[in-house]
C-alpha positions in Angstrom: 23.1 178.8 86.9 23.3 176.8 84.0 25.3 173.7 83.9 27.3 173.0 80.9 27.6 169.6 79.7 30.7 168.4 78.1 30.8 165.3 76.2 34.1 163.5 76.9 33.2 160.3 75.2 34.6 161.3 72.0 37.8 162.3 73.6 38.0 159.0 75.5 37.8 157.1 72.4 40.6 158.9 70.8 42.9 158.3 73.8 41.7 154.8 74.5 44.5 152.4 74.1 44.1 149.8 71.4 44.2 146.4 73.0 45.0 144.7 69.8 48.3 146.7 69.5 49.4 146.8 73.2 49.1 143.0 73.8 51.3 141.9 70.9 53.8 144.6 71.7 54.0 143.6 75.4 54.3 139.9 74.4 57.2 140.8 72.1 58.8 142.8 74.8 58.4 140.0 77.4 59.7 137.4 75.0 62.7 139.6 74.2 63.2 140.0 78.0 63.0 136.2 78.5 65.4 135.5 75.7 67.8 138.1 77.1 67.6 136.5 80.6 68.1 133.1 79.1 71.2 134.3 77.2 72.6 135.8 80.4 71.9 132.7 82.4 73.4 130.4 79.8 76.4 132.5 79.6 76.8 132.4 83.4 76.3 128.6 83.4 79.0 128.2 80.6 81.4 130.4 82.5 80.8 128.3 85.7 81.3 125.1 83.8 84.6 126.4 82.4 85.7 127.3 85.9 84.7 123.9 87.2 86.7 122.2 84.4 89.7 124.3 85.2 89.5 123.5 88.9 89.2 119.8 88.0 92.3 120.0 85.9 94.2 121.7 88.8 92.9 119.1 91.3 94.2 116.4 89.0 97.6 118.1 88.7 97.7 118.4 92.5 96.8 114.7 93.0 99.6 113.7 90.5 102.1 115.9 92.5 100.9 114.4 95.7 101.3 110.9 94.4 104.8 111.7 93.2 105.6 113.1 96.7 104.3 109.9 98.4 106.5 107.9 96.0 109.5 110.0 96.8 108.8 109.6 100.5 108.7 105.8 100.2 111.9 105.9 98.2 113.4 108.1 100.8 112.5 105.8 103.6 113.8 102.8 101.6 117.1 104.6 101.0 117.4 105.5 104.7 116.7 101.9 105.6 119.4 100.7 103.1 121.9 103.3 104.4 121.3 102.1 108.0 121.7 98.5 106.8 125.0 99.3 105.1 126.2 101.0 108.3 125.3 97.9 110.3 127.1 95.7 107.8 130.1 98.0 107.9 130.1 97.8 111.7 129.6 94.0 111.7 132.4 93.5 109.2 134.9 94.4 111.9 133.1 92.1 114.4 133.4 89.1 112.0 137.2 89.7 111.7 137.4 90.1 115.4 135.4 86.9 115.9 137.8 84.8 113.8 140.8 86.3 115.5 139.3 85.5 118.8 138.5 81.9 117.7 142.1 81.4 116.5 143.5 82.7 119.8 141.1 80.6 122.0 141.1 77.3 120.2 143.7 74.8 121.6 145.5 72.3 119.4 143.5 69.2 118.7 140.1 71.0 118.3 138.7 71.3 114.8 135.5 73.0 113.8 133.3 71.5 111.1 130.5 74.0 111.2 130.1 77.6 112.4 126.8 79.5 112.1 125.7 82.8 113.5 122.2 84.1 114.2 122.2 87.7 115.6 124.7 87.5 118.5 124.4 83.7 119.0 127.2 81.6 117.5 126.7 77.8 117.1 129.8 75.7 116.7 130.1 72.0 115.8 133.4 70.2 115.7 135.7 67.4 116.6 138.4 67.1 119.3 141.0 64.5 119.9 140.4 64.4 123.6 137.8 65.8 126.0 140.6 67.6 127.8 141.0 69.9 124.8 137.2 70.6 124.8 137.3 71.6 128.4 140.3 73.9 127.8 138.3 75.4 124.9 135.3 76.0 127.2 137.6 77.5 129.9 139.1 79.9 127.3 135.6 81.0 126.2 134.6 81.7 129.8 137.6 83.9 130.2 137.0 85.7 126.9 135.3 89.2 126.9 134.1 88.9 123.3 132.8 85.3 123.3 130.8 84.5 126.5 128.3 82.1 127.9 129.5 78.8 126.4 126.8 76.1 126.5 127.6 72.5 125.4 124.7 70.8 123.7 126.3 67.4 123.0 129.5 65.4 123.3 129.6 62.1 121.4 132.5 59.7 121.3 133.0 58.1 117.8 135.6 56.4 115.9 136.9 58.3 112.8 138.3 56.7 109.6 141.7 56.1 111.2 140.1 54.0 114.0 140.9 56.5 116.7 138.4 57.8 119.2 137.3 61.4 118.7 134.7 63.5 120.5 132.1 65.3 118.4 130.6 68.3 120.1 128.0 71.1 119.6 128.1 74.3 121.6 126.6 77.7 121.6 128.3 81.1 122.4 127.1 84.6 122.8 129.0 87.3 121.0 129.4 90.5 123.0 129.1 93.7 121.1 132.0 96.1 121.0 
């Protein structure tokens, strides 16, 4: 049986890819692919930067709103404090009137006050009396009072006034009862 020999070398040369053409084409294709990927990535980066910028602007707006809210809260607390102070002043206004009415009713003739100071519910009185008897009547009246209580005498000094008569200078403390 005869074997036929076929020469495929010539055929192989015809179909053999040309390396000088394939390499540049593949390099061009890869470079186009790289440029396309770079464009896509840059576009995504720019998009994300725009979103970040927008979020930063919104955060700044929110911080401004939050700062305004805190300012309004402090103003609100200050107004509430002032309202409460005005209510207290309104309440104490009646007490001051009542204090002077009570002093007028309790002070006997011959007793004169030269100084009256008040610190919270403590009242400090300084004055002059013609006789110690009037001072003791004053203390007795304060002890019987429901509004002015706990009289405490700090000092009693006998002095001569300008008219050469003996007078007693006194200092006392009272506690004002709340109504």
